[in-house]
DRENVEX-610270 format. One record per residue: x, z, y of N, C-alpha, C in turn. Coordinates in steps of 0.2 Angstrom, whole numbers, plus 5000, padded with zeros to 4 digits. Atoms other than C-alpha are relative to their C-alpha. Example, Ala and Ser with C-alpha at 12.3 -4.5 7.8 and 13.67 -1.06 7.14 Angstrom:
% DRENVEX-610270
NODE  n_u  n_w  n_v ca_u ca_w ca_v  c_u  c_w  c_v
NODE 5004 5000 4994 5062 5039 4978 5004 5000 5006
NODE 4996 4999 4994 5068 5036 4995 4996 5003 5005
***
This chain:
% DRENVEX-610270
NODE  n_u  n_w  n_v ca_u ca_w ca_v  c_u  c_w  c_v
NODE 4993 5001 5002 5334 5618 5757 5001 4992 5000
NODE 4998 5007 5000 5342 5601 5760 5003 4997 4994
NODE 4997 5002 5006 5346 5590 5745 5006 4996 5002
NODE 4993 5004 4999 5364 5584 5745 5001 4995 4995
NODE 4999 5006 5005 5368 5567 5738 5008 5000 4999
NODE 4993 5001 5002 5385 5565 5729 5002 4993 5002
NODE 4996 5006 4998 5397 5552 5735 5000 4995 4994
NODE 5000 5005 5006 5396 5536 5725 5007 5000 4996
NODE 4993 5000 5004 5415 5538 5721 5000 5005 4995
NODE 5000 4995 5006 5412 5554 5711 4996 4998 4995
NODE 5004 5003 5005 5398 5546 5702 5003 4995 4996
NODE 4996 5006 5004 5409 5531 5697 5006 5004 4996
NODE 4995 4997 5004 5423 5543 5692 4997 5003 4994
NODE 5003 4997 5005 5412 5553 5681 4998 4995 4994
NODE 5002 5005 5004 5404 5538 5673 5006 4996 4996
NODE 4994 5003 5003 5421 5530 5670 5004 5004 4995
NODE 4997 4995 5005 5428 5546 5662 4996 5000 4994
NODE 5005 5000 5006 5413 5546 5650 5002 4994 4996
NODE 4999 5006 5004 5416 5528 5645 5007 5000 4997
NODE 4993 5000 5003 5435 5530 5642 5000 5005 4994
NODE 5000 4995 5006 5432 5546 5631 4996 4997 4994
NODE 5003 5003 5005 5419 5537 5621 5004 4994 4997
NODE 4996 5005 5003 5430 5522 5619 5006 5002 4996
NODE 4995 4997 5004 5444 5533 5613 4998 5002 4993
NODE 5003 4998 5007 5433 5541 5600 4998 4995 4995
NODE 5002 5006 5004 5426 5525 5594 5006 4997 4997
NODE 4994 5004 5002 5444 5517 5592 5003 5005 4994
NODE 4997 4995 5005 5450 5533 5582 4995 5002 4994
NODE 5005 4997 5005 5434 5536 5572 5000 4996 4993
NODE 5000 5004 5006 5438 5522 5559 5007 4998 4999
NODE 4993 5003 5001 5454 5516 5550 4998 4992 4999
NODE 5000 5008 5001 5457 5497 5551 5006 4998 4996
NODE 4995 5002 5004 5467 5488 5539 5001 4992 5001
NODE 4999 5007 4999 5475 5471 5543 5005 4998 4995
NODE 4995 5003 5005 5482 5462 5528 5004 4995 5002
NODE 4995 5005 4998 5498 5452 5530 5003 4998 4994
NODE 4995 5002 5006 5510 5443 5519 5005 5005 4999
NODE 4995 4995 5003 5520 5455 5509 4998 5007 5002
NODE 5002 4993 4998 5510 5471 5516 4994 5000 5004
NODE 5006 4999 4996 5497 5478 5527 5002 5004 5006
NODE 5000 4995 4994 5495 5487 5544 4994 5004 5000
NODE 5005 4995 4999 5485 5503 5545 4999 5002 5007
NODE 5001 4999 4993 5478 5505 5562 4994 5005 5001
NODE 5005 4995 4999 5468 5520 5569 5001 5002 5008
NODE 5000 4999 4993 5466 5519 5588 5007 4999 5003
NODE 4994 5000 4997 5483 5523 5596 5006 5000 4994
NODE 4996 4999 5005 5491 5526 5579 5000 4994 4995
NODE 5000 5005 5005 5497 5513 5567 5006 5000 4996
NODE 4994 5000 5005 5509 5510 5552 5000 4993 4997
NODE 4999 5006 5003 5516 5494 5546 5003 5002 4993
NODE 4998 4998 5007 5518 5495 5527 5001 4994 4996
NODE 4997 5005 5004 5528 5483 5517 5000 5001 4992
NODE 5000 4999 5007 5525 5481 5498 5006 5002 4997
NODE 4993 4999 5003 5543 5480 5494 5004 5006 5002
NODE 4997 4994 4998 5547 5496 5503 4997 5006 4998
NODE 5004 4994 5002 5534 5507 5495 5004 5003 4994
NODE 4996 4997 5005 5543 5520 5484 4995 5004 4996
NODE 5005 4995 5004 5528 5531 5479 4993 4999 5003
NODE 5007 5000 4997 5509 5529 5480 4996 5004 4994
NODE 5004 4996 5005 5496 5541 5472 4994 5002 5004
NODE 5006 4998 4997 5479 5547 5475 5000 5008 4999
NODE 5000 4992 5000 5477 5566 5480 4994 5002 5002
NODE 5007 4997 4998 5462 5577 5482 5000 5003 5007
NODE 5000 4997 4993 5468 5586 5498 5007 4999 5002
NODE 4994 5000 4997 5482 5585 5510 5003 5007 5001
NODE 4998 4993 4999 5494 5600 5512 4999 5003 5007
NODE 5001 4997 4994 5493 5612 5526 5006 4998 5005
NODE 4995 5002 4996 5503 5605 5541 4998 5002 5007
NODE 5001 4999 4992 5505 5608 5560 5000 4993 5003
NODE 5001 5006 4997 5499 5594 5571 5005 5000 5006
NODE 4996 5002 4994 5512 5586 5583 4996 4997 5005
NODE 5004 5004 4995 5500 5574 5591 4994 4998 4995
NODE 5006 5003 5004 5482 5568 5586 4994 5005 5001
NODE 5006 4996 4999 5465 5576 5584 4997 5001 4993
NODE 5005 4999 5006 5452 5583 5572 4993 5000 5003
NODE 5007 4999 4998 5434 5581 5573 4996 4999 4994
NODE 5004 4999 5006 5422 5586 5560 5004 4999 4994
NODE 4996 5001 5006 5429 5578 5544 5006 4995 5001
NODE 4995 5005 4998 5441 5566 5553 5006 5004 5002
NODE 4994 4997 4999 5459 5570 5554 5005 4994 5002
NODE 4996 5006 4999 5471 5558 5563 5006 5003 5004
NODE 4994 4998 4996 5489 5560 5570 5006 5000 4996
NODE 4993 4999 5003 5507 5564 5567 5001 5008 4999
NODE 5000 4993 5002 5510 5581 5558 5007 5001 4997
NODE 4994 4997 5003 5524 5592 5552 4999 5005 4995
NODE 5001 4995 5006 5525 5601 5535 5006 5005 5001
NODE 4995 4995 4999 5534 5617 5539 5003 5003 4994
NODE 4997 4998 5006 5536 5622 5521 5005 4996 4997
NODE 4995 5005 5003 5545 5607 5515 5005 4998 5006
NODE 4996 5002 4995 5553 5604 5532 4999 4992 5002
NODE 5001 5007 4999 5546 5586 5533 4997 4999 5007
NODE 5003 5001 4993 5542 5579 5551 4998 4993 5000
NODE 5002 5007 4999 5533 5563 5556 4995 4998 4995
NODE 5005 5002 5005 5520 5563 5542 4994 4998 5004
NODE 5006 5004 4997 5506 5551 5547 4994 5001 4996
NODE 5006 4998 5003 5488 5556 5543 4995 4996 5003
NODE 5005 5005 4997 5474 5543 5545 4994 5002 4995
NODE 5006 4997 5005 5459 5553 5536 4994 4999 5003
NODE 5006 5001 4998 5442 5547 5539 4995 5005 4998
NODE 5004 4995 5003 5434 5560 5528 5004 5005 4995
NODE 4996 4995 5004 5443 5576 5522 4998 5002 4993
NODE 5003 4998 5006 5431 5579 5508 5002 4995 4994
NODE 4999 5006 5005 5435 5562 5499 5008 5000 4998
NODE 4993 5001 5002 5451 5558 5489 5004 4996 5005
NODE 4996 5003 4995 5466 5552 5500 5005 4996 4996
NODE 4994 5004 5003 5480 5539 5496 5006 5003 5004
NODE 4994 4998 4997 5497 5546 5498 5005 4995 4999
NODE 4996 5006 5001 5510 5533 5501 5007 5002 5004
NODE 4993 4999 4997 5529 5534 5504 5004 4994 5000
NODE 4996 5006 5000 5540 5520 5509 5007 5001 5003
NODE 4993 4999 4999 5559 5520 5509 5001 5007 5002
NODE 4998 4994 4998 5566 5534 5519 4994 5003 5005
NODE 5005 4998 4995 5550 5535 5530 4996 5006 4998
NODE 5004 4994 5002 5539 5551 5530 4994 4997 4997
NODE 5006 5001 5004 5523 5552 5520 4994 4997 5004
NODE 5006 5002 4996 5507 5543 5525 4994 5002 4995
NODE 5006 4998 5003 5490 5550 5520 4994 4996 5003
NODE 5006 5004 4996 5474 5539 5523 4995 4999 4995
NODE 5006 5002 5004 5457 5536 5516 4995 4997 5005
NODE 5005 5003 4996 5441 5528 5522 4994 5004 5000
NODE 5006 4996 5000 5424 5535 5526 4996 5000 4993
NODE 5003 5001 5007 5417 5528 5509 5006 5001 4995
NODE 4995 4999 5005 5426 5535 5494 5001 4994 4995
NODE 5000 5006 5004 5422 5519 5484 5005 4995 5003
NODE 4996 5004 4997 5431 5509 5497 5007 5002 5000
NODE 4994 4998 5001 5446 5520 5496 5003 4999 4993
NODE 4999 5001 5007 5446 5519 5477 5002 4993 4999
NODE 4999 5007 5001 5445 5500 5478 5006 4998 5003
NODE 4994 5001 4996 5459 5499 5491 5006 5002 4995
NODE 4994 4997 5005 5470 5510 5479 5001 4995 4994
NODE 4999 5004 5006 5467 5499 5464 5003 4993 5002
NODE 4998 5006 4998 5470 5483 5474 5008 5001 5002
NODE 4993 4999 4998 5486 5491 5481 5005 5001 4994
NODE 4996 5000 5007 5492 5495 5463 5001 4993 4997
NODE 4999 5007 5003 5489 5477 5458 5005 4996 5004
NODE 4996 5004 4996 5498 5470 5473 5008 5003 4999
NODE 4993 4997 5001 5513 5482 5469 5003 4997 4993
NODE 4998 5003 5006 5513 5476 5451 5003 4993 5001
NODE 4998 5007 4999 5514 5458 5457 5007 4999 5003
NODE 4993 5000 4997 5529 5462 5468 5006 5003 4997
NODE 4994 4997 5004 5539 5471 5455 5004 4994 4997
NODE 4995 5005 5003 5555 5461 5450 4999 5000 4992
NODE 5001 5001 5008 5553 5454 5432 5007 5001 4997
NODE 4994 4999 5003 5566 5459 5420 5001 4995 4995
***
């Protein structure tokens, strides 16, 4: 039986596909925070949210996110990322950036925007960020 060689083009296509898939997974596997004047940007791969301290209406720590339908995004192991819809309350466009479903999450609502749920792989990092966020919000409150 003769050994068939694959054409170099198909080998290149296969290798490139694997590299692109790995890069997409790595970009989405961790939440990135970029601190800015008056707020921060939460980035996870293709998804991002710009959050201004003066527009935050509600912030709290929750143990779990409600059951929702995914509009776009992905789930892998304990990672949940994307845009979701809450069919019970009728809310759409809920952004979820959860690195570990087992750990507590920060729930944030700004203005008329939909809810944002996020945490980090390390629960201590999430708790520390939450405390710092509360301190920053207290600094931004108008004094009476």
